[in-house]
C-alpha positions as CSV (number, residue, x, y, z in Angstrom):
1,X,18.3,-20.5,-3.7
2,X,17.2,-23.2,-1.6
3,X,14.5,-20.9,0.4
4,X,13.4,-19.2,-3.0
5,X,12.9,-22.8,-4.1
6,X,11.1,-23.5,-1.0
7,X,8.8,-20.5,-1.1
8,X,8.1,-21.8,-4.8
9,X,7.0,-25.3,-3.7
10,X,4.5,-23.9,-1.6
11,X,3.3,-21.0,-4.0
12,X,2.6,-24.0,-6.1
13,X,0.4,-26.1,-3.7
14,X,-1.4,-23.2,-2.1
15,X,-1.9,-21.8,-5.7
16,X,-4.2,-25.0,-6.6
17,X,-7.1,-23.7,-3.9
18,X,-6.0,-20.2,-3.3
19,X,-5.7,-17.7,-6.4
20,X,-2.1,-16.3,-5.6
21,X,-0.9,-16.0,-9.0
22,X,-1.7,-16.7,-12.6
23,X,2.2,-17.5,-13.3
24,X,3.2,-21.0,-12.5
25,X,6.0,-22.2,-14.7
26,X,9.3,-22.3,-13.5
27,X,10.7,-19.9,-16.0
28,X,8.0,-17.6,-16.2
29,X,8.0,-17.5,-12.2
30,X,11.6,-17.1,-11.8
31,X,11.7,-14.0,-14.4
32,X,8.6,-12.4,-13.7
33,X,8.3,-12.9,-9.6
34,X,11.6,-13.7,-8.0
35,X,14.0,-11.6,-10.4
36,X,12.2,-8.4,-10.3
37,X,11.8,-8.9,-6.8
38,X,15.7,-9.4,-6.3
39,X,16.3,-6.6,-8.3
40,X,13.9,-4.3,-6.1
41,X,16.1,-5.9,-3.3
42,X,19.4,-4.8,-5.0
43,X,18.4,-1.3,-4.8
44,X,18.1,-1.0,-1.4
45,X,20.6,1.1,0.5
46,X,23.6,-1.2,2.0
47,X,22.5,-0.5,5.6
48,X,19.7,-1.8,7.3
49,X,16.3,-0.6,6.5
50,X,12.6,-1.1,7.4
51,X,10.7,-2.0,4.2
52,X,6.6,-2.0,3.8
53,X,5.7,-4.4,1.0
54,X,1.7,-3.0,0.0
55,X,-0.1,-5.6,-1.3
56,X,2.4,-8.5,-0.7
57,X,-0.2,-11.3,-2.1
58,X,2.1,-14.3,-3.0
59,X,4.8,-12.8,-1.1
60,X,6.2,-10.6,-4.1
61,X,8.5,-8.1,-3.7
62,X,8.7,-8.9,0.1
63,X,9.6,-12.4,0.7
64,X,12.7,-12.8,-2.3
65,X,13.7,-9.1,-0.9
66,X,13.9,-10.6,2.9
67,X,15.5,-13.6,2.0
68,X,18.2,-11.5,0.0
69,X,18.4,-8.9,3.1
70,X,18.1,-10.7,6.2
71,X,19.5,-7.5,7.5
72,X,16.3,-5.3,6.8
73,X,12.8,-5.5,8.5
74,X,9.8,-6.2,6.2
75,X,6.3,-5.7,7.0
76,X,4.0,-7.9,4.3
77,X,0.5,-6.0,4.2
78,X,-2.3,-8.1,2.6
79,X,-5.7,-7.2,3.1
80,X,-7.0,-10.7,2.0
81,X,-7.2,-13.0,4.8
82,X,-6.6,-16.0,3.1
83,X,-3.5,-14.8,1.2
84,X,-2.2,-13.2,4.7
85,X,-2.4,-16.8,6.0
86,X,-0.3,-18.0,3.0
87,X,2.0,-15.4,4.2
88,X,2.7,-16.4,7.7
89,X,3.2,-19.9,6.5
90,X,5.5,-18.9,3.5
91,X,7.2,-16.7,6.2
92,X,7.4,-18.8,9.6
93,X,11.2,-19.3,8.8
94,X,12.1,-15.5,8.3
95,X,12.8,-13.8,11.4
96,X,12.8,-10.4,9.9
97,X,9.3,-10.7,7.9
98,X,6.2,-9.6,10.0
99,X,2.8,-10.2,8.3
100,X,-0.1,-7.6,8.4
101,X,-3.1,-9.1,7.4
102,X,-5.0,-5.8,6.9
103,X,-5.3,-3.0,4.7
104,X,-2.1,-0.6,4.5
105,X,-3.8,2.3,5.1
106,X,-5.0,1.1,8.3
107,X,-1.4,0.6,9.6
108,X,0.1,2.7,12.5
109,X,4.0,2.8,11.8
110,X,6.9,4.0,9.9
111,X,9.3,2.5,7.2
112,X,12.4,3.7,5.4
113,X,10.9,2.3,2.4
114,X,7.7,1.7,1.0
115,X,7.4,-0.8,-1.9
116,X,4.6,-2.5,-4.2
117,X,4.6,-4.9,-7.1
118,X,1.7,-5.2,-9.5
119,X,-0.6,-2.7,-7.4
120,X,-1.9,0.7,-8.7
121,X,0.3,2.7,-7.7
122,X,-2.1,6.0,-7.8
123,X,-3.5,3.8,-4.1
124,X,0.3,3.3,-3.0
125,X,1.6,7.0,-3.3
126,X,-0.7,8.2,-0.3
127,X,0.2,4.8,1.8
128,X,3.8,5.9,1.2
129,X,3.4,9.5,1.7
130,X,2.1,8.6,5.1
131,X,4.2,5.8,6.4
132,X,7.4,6.1,4.6
133,X,10.2,8.4,3.2
134,X,11.1,6.2,0.1
135,X,9.2,4.5,-2.6
136,X,10.1,2.0,-4.9
137,X,7.9,0.4,-7.3
138,X,8.0,-2.3,-10.0
139,X,5.9,-1.2,-12.6
140,X,5.3,-0.6,-16.7
141,X,7.3,2.0,-18.4
142,X,4.0,3.8,-19.4
143,X,2.8,4.0,-15.8
144,X,6.6,4.9,-15.0
145,X,5.9,7.8,-17.3
146,X,2.6,9.0,-16.0
147,X,4.0,8.5,-12.1
148,X,7.3,10.6,-12.5
149,X,4.9,13.7,-13.5
150,X,3.2,13.5,-10.0
151,X,4.1,15.8,-7.2
152,X,5.2,14.7,-3.5
153,X,8.1,12.9,-4.8
154,X,11.3,13.4,-5.8
155,X,12.1,10.7,-8.5
156,X,14.9,9.1,-9.7
157,X,15.2,8.3,-13.5
158,X,13.3,5.2,-13.9
159,X,15.4,2.0,-14.2
160,X,15.0,-0.7,-17.0
161,X,14.6,-3.8,-15.7
162,X,17.4,-6.0,-18.2
163,X,15.2,-9.0,-19.0
164,X,11.7,-7.4,-19.0
165,X,10.0,-6.2,-22.1
166,X,8.3,-2.8,-20.6
167,X,9.0,-3.5,-16.8
168,X,10.8,-0.8,-14.9
169,X,11.7,0.0,-11.1
170,X,10.8,3.9,-10.3
171,X,12.4,5.2,-6.8
172,X,11.8,8.0,-5.3
173,X,11.9,10.5,-1.9
174,X,9.0,11.4,-0.6
175,X,8.7,15.3,0.1
176,X,7.9,16.3,3.2
177,X,4.6,18.9,3.5
């Protein structure tokens, strides 16, 4: 909890000069950012895995997941240089996190999981198909319904986020071509 709160304090300070998030009240930040991220982290497999967080921005979902799962390796991909600087500062104490200050399309690595939140899923799937084996996305129910019709991924039934109005977690296995 202390690490999550430290991240929140840093987020508030940096958000004054760098638009990291429009959600800043503690209650809303906990519910929308931290709880959703931790919910995703709880749905990773129990063994250590490597995870790419595409469009990490303020560090969601990657930072809370990395705190929850210190046994896993996380790469936070953020192409906006100033946000990447924030991510480096926010993860200095997390040995299982690496920040990649570039577009995820330019990353030359492979991951067990590609995750994202608040990024257009149509942009994520080609990245996931190239870099990962599994994909997990936090998105709205209408987006999830459209997403489930895409080919190239064997989707599991979306999991409704218990406190969310329309938010779901969509997970899938990428099909080899």
